[in-house]
C-alpha positions as CSV (number, residue, x, y, z in Angstrom):
1,M,-10.2,30.1,69.8
2,N,-9.3,27.3,67.4
3,F,-10.8,27.0,63.9
4,K,-13.5,24.4,64.8
5,A,-14.8,26.6,67.6
6,T,-14.8,29.7,65.4
7,Y,-16.8,27.8,62.7
8,L,-19.4,26.7,65.2
9,F,-19.7,30.2,66.6
10,I,-20.3,31.7,63.2
11,L,-22.8,28.9,62.3
12,V,-24.8,29.6,65.5
13,L,-24.9,33.4,64.7
14,T,-26.0,32.9,61.1
15,M,-28.7,30.2,61.6
16,P,-31.5,32.7,62.5
17,V,-30.6,34.7,59.3
18,F,-30.8,31.6,57.1
19,G,-34.0,30.6,58.8
20,Y,-35.6,34.0,58.3
21,S,-34.5,34.1,54.7
22,Q,-36.2,30.8,54.0
23,Y,-39.3,32.0,55.7
24,V,-39.7,35.3,53.8
25,S,-38.5,33.9,50.4
26,P,-41.4,31.9,48.9
27,P,-40.7,29.0,46.6
28,S,-40.3,29.9,43.0
29,D,-43.6,28.3,42.0
30,L,-45.5,30.7,44.3
31,L,-44.0,33.6,42.3
32,A,-45.4,32.2,39.1
33,P,-48.2,34.2,37.4
34,K,-51.8,33.1,38.1
35,L,-52.4,32.2,34.5
36,K,-49.9,30.4,32.2
37,P,-50.6,30.0,28.5
38,T,-50.7,26.3,27.5
39,H,-52.4,26.0,24.0
40,L,-53.2,28.1,20.9
41,N,-56.5,27.0,19.3
42,I,-57.4,27.8,15.7
43,G,-60.8,26.7,14.3
44,I,-63.4,27.3,11.7
45,G,-67.1,26.7,12.4
46,I,-70.8,27.1,11.4
47,E,-72.9,29.3,13.7
48,H,-76.4,30.6,14.1
49,D,-78.6,33.0,16.1
50,N,-82.3,32.4,16.5
51,Y,-84.1,35.6,17.5
52,N,-87.1,35.9,19.7
53,N,-88.7,38.1,17.1
54,M,-87.8,39.8,13.8
55,S,-90.6,42.0,12.7
56,L,-90.3,44.6,9.9
57,N,-90.2,47.3,12.6
58,Q,-87.3,45.6,14.4
59,L,-85.4,45.2,11.1
60,M,-85.9,48.8,10.2
61,M,-84.4,49.9,13.6
62,M,-81.1,48.9,12.0
63,A,-81.5,51.4,9.2
64,D,-79.7,54.8,9.5
65,N,-82.8,56.4,7.9
66,P,-85.8,54.1,7.9
67,T,-88.0,56.5,6.0
68,E,-85.9,55.9,2.9
69,M,-86.9,52.3,2.8
70,Q,-90.7,52.7,3.4
71,R,-92.7,51.0,0.6
72,D,-96.4,50.4,-0.1
73,L,-97.0,46.8,1.1
74,Q,-100.7,46.6,0.5
75,G,-101.7,43.3,-1.0
76,F,-98.4,41.5,0.0
77,S,-98.2,38.6,2.4
78,E,-95.4,38.7,5.0
79,Q,-92.7,36.0,5.6
80,I,-90.4,36.5,8.5
81,G,-87.1,34.7,9.2
82,T,-85.8,34.7,12.7
83,V,-82.6,32.7,12.1
84,T,-79.4,34.2,10.9
85,A,-76.4,31.9,10.1
86,G,-72.8,32.2,8.9
87,V,-69.2,31.0,9.2
88,G,-66.7,32.0,11.8
89,L,-62.9,31.9,12.1
90,F,-61.8,31.5,15.7
91,A,-58.4,32.0,17.4
92,R,-58.2,31.3,21.2
93,V,-55.5,30.9,23.8
94,S,-55.9,28.5,26.7
95,F,-54.4,29.4,30.1
96,A,-53.6,27.0,33.1
97,I,-54.9,28.3,36.4
98,K,-52.5,28.4,39.4
99,S,-53.8,26.9,42.7
100,E,-53.5,29.3,45.6
101,Q,-53.1,26.4,48.0
102,T,-50.3,24.6,46.3
103,G,-48.8,27.2,44.1
104,T,-48.8,24.8,41.1
105,Y,-51.0,24.9,38.0
106,R,-54.2,22.9,37.9
107,D,-54.7,20.3,35.2
108,D,-58.5,20.1,35.6
109,R,-59.4,23.7,34.8
110,E,-58.4,26.4,32.4
111,V,-59.3,29.9,31.2
112,Q,-59.8,30.5,27.5
113,I,-59.6,34.0,25.8
114,G,-60.1,34.5,22.1
115,V,-61.1,36.6,19.1
116,A,-63.3,35.6,16.1
117,L,-64.2,37.0,12.7
118,H,-67.7,36.2,11.4
119,S,-68.9,36.1,7.8
120,P,-71.9,38.3,6.8
121,R,-75.3,37.3,8.2
122,E,-78.7,38.2,6.7
123,A,-81.7,39.3,8.7
124,M,-84.7,39.3,6.3
125,V,-88.4,40.1,6.1
126,T,-90.0,39.2,2.8
127,Y,-93.3,40.6,1.3
128,N,-94.7,38.5,-1.5
129,S,-97.6,38.7,-3.9
130,V,-98.4,35.9,-6.3
131,E,-101.3,37.9,-7.9
132,M,-99.0,40.8,-8.7
133,D,-96.0,38.5,-9.4
134,S,-93.9,40.7,-7.2
135,S,-91.8,40.6,-4.1
136,I,-90.1,43.1,-1.8
137,V,-87.3,41.9,0.5
138,F,-86.0,44.0,3.4
139,C,-82.6,42.9,4.5
140,N,-79.9,43.8,6.9
141,I,-76.4,42.4,6.3
142,N,-73.4,42.7,8.6
143,S,-70.2,41.0,9.5
144,E,-69.1,40.7,13.1
145,I,-65.9,40.6,15.1
146,T,-66.1,39.2,18.7
147,L,-64.1,38.8,21.8
148,D,-64.8,35.9,24.0
149,A,-63.8,34.4,27.4
150,A,-64.6,31.1,29.0
151,Y,-63.9,29.2,32.2
152,L,-63.6,25.5,31.6
153,F,-63.5,22.3,33.5
154,K,-61.5,19.6,31.7
155,G,-60.5,15.9,31.9
156,N,-59.4,12.9,29.9
157,F,-60.9,9.9,28.2
158,G,-58.0,7.5,28.5
159,Q,-54.5,8.9,27.7
160,R,-55.1,10.6,24.3
161,M,-58.6,12.0,24.3
162,H,-59.5,15.2,26.2
163,W,-62.9,16.8,27.1
164,K,-63.9,20.2,28.4
165,L,-67.1,21.9,29.6
166,G,-67.7,25.3,31.1
167,I,-69.3,28.7,30.9
168,G,-68.4,31.6,28.5
169,S,-69.5,34.9,27.0
170,T,-68.8,37.0,23.9
171,L,-69.0,40.7,23.1
172,G,-69.2,41.6,19.4
173,G,-69.6,44.5,17.1
174,A,-70.9,44.7,13.5
175,F,-69.0,46.0,10.6
176,D,-69.6,46.2,6.8
177,R,-73.2,47.1,7.7
178,E,-75.8,47.5,5.0
179,M,-79.5,47.7,4.6
180,I,-80.7,46.3,1.3
181,L,-84.1,46.4,-0.4
182,I,-84.6,43.9,-3.2
183,S,-87.6,44.2,-5.5
184,G,-88.3,41.4,-8.0
185,R,-90.7,38.7,-9.2
186,S,-92.9,36.6,-6.9
187,L,-90.8,34.2,-4.8
188,G,-91.7,30.5,-4.3
189,E,-91.9,28.9,-0.9
190,D,-88.5,29.0,0.8
191,E,-86.9,30.6,-2.3
192,H,-84.1,33.0,-1.5
193,P,-84.0,36.4,-3.4
194,S,-80.6,35.5,-4.8
195,Q,-82.2,32.7,-6.8
196,Q,-83.8,35.3,-9.1
197,D,-82.1,36.3,-12.3
198,F,-80.2,39.5,-12.1
199,D,-82.3,41.2,-14.7
200,Q,-85.5,40.4,-12.8
201,T,-84.4,42.3,-9.7
202,S,-83.9,45.9,-8.5
203,I,-81.4,46.3,-5.6
204,E,-81.2,49.4,-3.5
205,K,-78.6,49.8,-0.7
206,F,-78.8,52.1,2.4
207,K,-76.7,52.9,5.4
208,A,-77.1,50.8,8.6
209,K,-76.6,51.7,12.3
210,P,-73.9,50.2,14.5
211,V,-75.0,47.0,16.2
212,V,-73.5,45.4,19.4
213,Y,-74.0,41.7,20.3
214,S,-73.7,40.0,23.6
215,R,-73.9,36.2,24.2
216,L,-73.8,33.9,27.1
217,F,-73.1,30.3,26.3
218,V,-72.0,26.8,27.5
219,P,-68.9,25.7,25.6
220,Y,-67.9,22.0,25.4
221,G,-65.6,20.0,23.2
222,V,-63.5,16.9,22.6
223,Y,-59.9,16.8,21.3
224,V,-57.5,13.9,20.5
225,D,-53.7,13.9,20.6
226,V,-52.2,13.4,17.1
227,G,-48.7,14.4,18.0
228,K,-46.5,15.5,20.8
229,K,-47.9,19.1,20.7
230,I,-50.9,18.9,18.4
231,Q,-54.5,18.0,19.1
232,L,-57.5,17.8,16.7
233,G,-61.1,18.0,17.6
234,F,-64.2,20.1,17.9
235,D,-65.7,22.8,20.1
236,A,-69.4,23.5,20.4
237,R,-71.5,26.3,22.0
238,T,-75.1,26.7,22.9
239,G,-76.6,29.7,24.7
240,I,-78.6,32.9,24.6
241,G,-77.9,36.5,23.6
242,A,-79.0,40.0,22.8
243,Q,-78.7,42.5,20.1
244,F,-78.2,46.2,21.0
245,I,-78.9,49.2,18.8
246,K,-78.4,52.7,20.2
247,G,-81.7,54.3,21.0
248,E,-83.7,51.2,20.3
249,K,-85.2,48.3,22.2
250,V,-83.1,45.2,22.9
251,N,-83.8,42.3,20.6
252,F,-83.2,39.0,22.4
253,I,-81.6,35.9,20.9
254,N,-83.5,32.8,22.2
255,K,-80.7,30.4,21.1
256,T,-77.2,30.9,19.8
257,G,-74.9,28.1,18.8
258,A,-71.8,27.1,16.9
259,F,-69.9,24.0,15.9
260,I,-66.2,24.5,15.4
261,L,-63.5,22.2,14.0
262,G,-60.1,23.1,15.3
263,V,-56.5,22.3,16.0
264,K,-54.7,22.9,19.3
265,Y,-51.0,23.5,19.6
266,A,-49.2,23.3,22.9
267,V,-47.1,26.4,23.5
């Protein structure tokens, strides 16, 4: 058998092997992970929770020992605040989602996972008496750390501006928890207890129970390219939530929201 015939014979024998190898060996893009990190997002924002109700009884549920804080409230008028507000520092990572049909990463959707640290928030119920020139303020203060995740649709306005819209949720836990009772002079309308002179007030501090928060929200935002890898813009959230205290009734949050200014860096 000459060289040419031998070559053709070997080629015929090996063709099924090469064919099978190509069949069982998927393209490299199909071996890629389902999520690929694309951006790191750092932002700072203003946020708020608007509770369905915030009675004195609900506030006292947060106290480790509510009987320590009981006071004679006869002759006092009640003022309740249902909104708590603060500042948050947010760090999030965006992931591209691989398409099962094509094996490539989609450019119209992403998953976002993050962590945030929130400044102390005040939940207060105030009792005031102009006749006695006296006030008693019951207050819970706690900071919060949260984990959040969101599924986002995204697109472009032109070549440099980008939008996103989706659904997300957070799970948070309170720390630096304190119950505070402030006694002082009569407070004017919308006057905060901190506006009193220090020598006019008596401040007592008590232990507070652990608190867990859960929120469901709609995230949306707009970012603009300012460099090859950097985008500047804002994120916003609006939704609902709930506050959980072990052994107590759930206190629902009718509206929760945040407005976050941030920078995105392509990784």
